[in-house]
N, C-alpha and C positions, 0 to 999 in steps of 0.2 A: 502492499499500500504507499510506502515513504517512498518509494524508488517510482511508482506513478505520479506521484506527488510530485517529486523534483523535477520528472519528467515532461509534466505539464507547466510545470515553474518554467523551464528552459523553453520550451516552446512557445510558451506567452511572451519571454523576453526577447526572443526566434524575430518573433511578429512583429513586436513593437520597434525593433530594429531596422525590419524590412519596410514596417509602414512610415518612420521616421527618413530613412533613406529614401523612398519611394516620393514622401511629402517635399522631400529638398529639392527632387529633378523634376517634378511638376512645377513646384514656383520657380523656380530657374528657367526651364523652357518658357514658363508664363508670360515670365516679365522681359524674356527675349526677342519672344517674338511680338509681343507688344509693342516695342520700340524698335524694331528693326526696319531699315529703310530696304531694304533688298529685296528684288523679288516683289511680286503680289502683298501690296500692303493688306489689301480686303483679308485675304486667305492667312495672314499672318495675324489679324488682329481677330478671324473666327476662331482658330485654333487656337493662340492666346487664352480666350475666354473657356473651353473646352477643359483644358489642363489648369485653370486656375479652378473651376468647378471640382475637379478629381481632386485637386489639391484643398479646398473646403471641404469635401467630406471626409477625407482620411485625418486632418487637423480635429474635425468635429469627433469621430471616432476617440483618438488621442486622448484629448479633453476629457471625456466622459468618464475614459480609462483610469484617469488620472485622478479625477476627484474633484477637477475643476471647475466647476458648477458656476461659480460666476463670471468667471474667462468665458465658460462654457454659452451662457447666455447671450452675452454680448455679440460673438463670432456665430452663432447663430443668426442672431439678426442680421448678420451681415451677410454672411454664404447663404444665404436660403435664397432671393432674387438669383443668383445665379444659378441654383438646381433646376429653376423657370426660363434661363436665358439659353442652358446648355444646349438640349434638346434642338430646337431653333438653329443657332448655331452651327450644330451639327449637320442639319440639313443644308442649310445655307453654305456651308463650306464644302460639301459633296457637289453642290449643285453651283457652284460658282468655278468652283474644282476642273469640270466637264465642262462648262460654256467659256472657260478662260477669263473670265469677270473680273474687272478691276474695281468695279463698287456697285452697292444693292441700287434694285431699281424702290422706284419709290412707293409699290404696294407690297415689296418685301422687306419692308419697315414693322406692315402689321404683325409680324411672327414676333415681335417681342413685346405685345399687351398682355400675355402673361406673367411676363417679368414685371412691368410696371406695377397687375396687380397683386406680384409676390411684395413690391416695396409696402404697395398699401397696406398689406396684412401685418407685416412688420415693424409698423410705425409704433412708436410708443403711444400708445394709445393711454392716458392717464386713468380710463376708467374698466380695464382690461386689467385681471390677476390671474396670472399665469404660475402653476406649480411647474417649474425649473426640474424639480427631482423626477417627477413622472414622464417628463418629456427627455429626460435623459437614459431613463428604462428605455423608452420607448426605441431610442438611437441604438440601445445593443439589441435589443430584439427583434426590431424588425427595418434594420440597416437605415435609417433614415426614410425609408420608400412608402413606407406605410404606415400615418402615424395616426394613431386613435385618441390621442389628447390633443389639447386646443394649443394653439401657440404661439395664436396673433388674433387679428380681429376676422377672420373666417373661420365657420363652421371645420373641424378637423376633418369631416367627409370628403369635404369639397376640396381637399389638399390629398387624401386617400385616394379620391377617384380623378382628381385633375392631373397630376406628376405620371403614373403610370398610364395616363390616358396617351398625354404629350411624349412621354418614350416611345411607346408603340407606336404612335401614329406617325412621327417623324423618321422612325426608323423602318418601318416600313416602306414612307415614302423615299428616303433614301436609298433603298434596295429597288425599286421599282424606277427610278430615274436611271441608275446607274447600269440596270439589265437591259432598259431599251433605249443606251444610250447609243447609237450608230457607231458614232467616232471611236468608243472605247470596244466595241463587238469588234472594228476592222482592224485594232492594233496587235503587235505580236506578244505573245503570250512572256517575251523579257524586254519589252518595254519597261521603264522606270516608273512614269506616270500610271501606267497599270498597274504595276506591282504595288507600289506607294497604296494607290488606293482600293485595292482591294484588301490588304495587311491592315490598312487603317479601321475600313468598312467592317471587317471581321471580326478587329479586336476590342473596335465599340461596342459591338453587337454582343461578342463575348460578356463585356462585363455590362451591358446596360440589363443583360437576360438573367446575368446574375444575382441581381439586385430582386428577381421577383423568387429568389428559393425560398427564403425566409416566409413569404405567404403559403407556399405550397408546402413547408415542412412544419406548418401548425401542430403545437402537438407532439411535435418528435422532440428526443432527448436533447438538450442545448448542449450537452458536452460531447457527446457524438456531431451533432451536427457544427459548431466552432469547428472542432479539428478538422473534417469532412470540408468545412467553408475555405480554412486557412489551406490545407494541402491544396485543392484546386488553384488558389489564388497563386502560391507559390510555382506550383507547376506549370502555371497557363506565365508567369512571369520569366519563368527560365525560357521557353519557348519562344516567347516572344524576344528577349536576349538574346539566343542563339540567330534567330530571324534577322537580326537589326546586323549582327556582327558580320554577319556573311553578304549581308547586303549595306556595307555604310554609305552605298546614294542614299539612302532611305534616309539616316540617321542624318548627314551632314547636308543632305540636298531637304530636305523636308524639316524634321524637327530642330533643326541649330541655326540652318539658316534658311530653307523656305525660298530658295530657287532652285530655277533650271540649272540643272549643269552646263546645259550646252547653250545657252538663255548669254544675250549679252547688254546690258544695260541701256536700258531708254536712250535713245538718239545716238549712239555711239555708229560708226559706218560698220556696214557689214564688211566682213573680212571674207575677201575672193580671193581666188588661188594666184598664186601670182605667175607672173610674167612666163617663167620658163617653163611652166606647167601648161598654161593657154597653147604656148607654142607648140609645145610634144603635142597638144590634143588637135590639134588644124591637121597634125598627119591622116587622122581618122577617118575613114570612108564617110561619101555625104549621104551614101543611103544609112548609115549608124545614124550619123548627125540627125537627119530628117526622124529615123524612127522615135530618138530619146526625146525631139523637140514634141513630137505628136503625142507621143505617152503623156509629157510634162502641162500639155495643153488638155487632154483629156482627162488629166487627173484634177486642174482647175477648176475646170468646167461641169467635173463629175463631183468630186468629194469636196469642194471648194476647203480648203483645208487652209487659205486666205484667213477666214475667218475668227480662226484661235489668235488671240494678239500675240503671241509668244511664238509662232510658227517661225523656223529657220532654217536657212539652206541644207542643213545637214540632217531636218526633218525629211526635206525635198527629196533628199539622197533614196534616205533611208525608203520612202514612200514605192521608189519607185526601181530600186533595188541596183542602182549606179554609183558609182564616185563622187563625190562630193564636186571634183576639181569638175568632171565632164558637167554637173549641171552647173557649175559657175562657166564652162566656156561658151557654151549654149546661149546661154540668159546674154553674157557679155558679147556676142560676135554676133550669132544669129538673129537674138531678139532686137540687140540693141540698147540694154539698160541694164544698170547694176539690178542686186537681188532687191535690195528694198525698195526702189523706185518700181520694177516689175511686179512686186506684192501689192506695192500701196497701189497700183495701177488697176487691179484687181479690185480691190477696197472700195476705191472712189467709182470703180463703175456699178457695183454693186451698191454702193451709200445712192446713189443717183435714182436707180429701179424704185428700192427701199423707199426712198424720201418719196417718189411720185406716189407709192403705193398707202403710206402713211403719214405723211406730212400733216394731217389731222389728227392725229392719235397719237404720235411721237416727237419729243425733240430731235433737234439738229442733233442735238450731244446725245441722246440714249440711240441716234440712228449710226451716229459713228462709232459709239461704241459695240454696237452688233455688227457692223463691216469689218470687226476685230483692229480697230484702231486703239493703241493704248492713250494716250491724250488726245485733248485738241489742236495744242499746238500743232501734232504729229498730221493732225488730220488737215486742218487750214490750209499747212503747208505741202500736202500731197495733192490736196483738189487741186490750190491754184497751179500746181507745176503740170496737172494733167488738162486740166480746164482752160490755162489763161486766167482765170477767174474766182472771185471768192463764192463759198456755194448762194448768197442772198444774191448776188448779181447774175449769175449763172441761172440760175432758176427764174428770175425774174424776166430775164430775154429770151427765155426758152416759152414761158409763158406767153411774152408779145408774138414772138416768132409763129405760135400756134395757134391763137387767136384768130376767127372768122373775120374775112373782109367782105364787108358789104357794099355794093355797087350802086351805086343811083342809077 
């Protein structure tokens, strides 16, 4: 019996150490991504909220286990809104990642209404009397997901129904948009973006569904359950760690830096093949060059990869399965443009068609981002370079030229 007691004591000590270490790294990732200026800032911020939410959950658990109820009540009020922000951020991260968006659309801000309600819930209303000892017990028993004790303005059953519904709803929606995304279905299995997205989605799904285990095991022996719960968490943690070690692009490309490995800073010139390589490619047969050029045209007209803001020449070469320097030579010599101007030409053409259809429903800014441009400055420069006019002048002249002429 004594041996069993000391074994359990060591196990709980190990759990506290792992939880504290996880807590530290979650906070580190969260702050790093929140202030990162590289890559897609929107994705950085959304992922930062997810890490901070996980940090908050672990911190609350550690505070309860250490009997720090005064600090626990303050932290619970501070962190609860993040619990209701995280599911929306999870979905928006997946959706924005797939469509290479750099900012949220107007209607997407409605996803944060539950967060606002959570802030109202934890506001220190003077007429409320809350027993934080009972709330702390609920945290231990139900892992913070199914709360039967009142912790704020709204009744507990609203939280019991609300948060699980948000988790399951956003989780289902995230899987739906990933499995129905044609751009990701067409990518190769070893593509870094595909690997990261499915790794992130599977890991998040596991931990979110794990939160429902206490509800499904109501009445089970808590000692056995806690031991099993600890083992499952530790095993999955080791699996994730092993996966990341063997794929460092995930760690350094998304969790620490959150940029594409092959992406270049916005506004930088595209690095094309050097002159010696271009000269060498001039010796290629004309029919081969024409074949590659036609393949490039079909790809751009069919899949429209230029709608992705981070599309690079290396991505083009990967899609066509031909060397980068061949792509560069064809664009420079047969088409007569550099890669960036060539891509932006397609984007401007797409913008003109889209604006004609949706100018009464969407702003120029929204259509420009939908066309694959990263910023308005890049869009306006590209538009003027292609048409010789700014968008307003261009469409004014186009409208005037298409107006009917009445003869007397």
